[in-house]
Residue, then its C-alpha position, 0 to 999 in steps of 0.5 A: m875310768d875316764k879317757g884320761d886314765n886310759f891314756a895314762r895307762v896306755l903311756e905307762y904300758q908303752a914305756l914298760k914295754r919299751s924298757l923290757e925290749q931294751e933289756g932283752l926280756i921280750r922281743p920287739e914286734n915284727t922280729n919274726m918277719t925279719y927272721v923269715v926274710v933272713a932265712f929266705f935269702s940265706g936259703c936262696i944263697v945256699g941253694s944257688l951255691l949247692p945245686w942238688 
């Protein structure tokens, strides 16, 4: 395998990954961080509305 073959395989992998993300079969990267941020802010809002 030379560098050209590796580059072609990387491009093929990226295209396949992008198409699977668009179809919803795999989740895009960095979605876990989005869920953490949303959960944190929703917890802050609920905590301020319902002080125990």
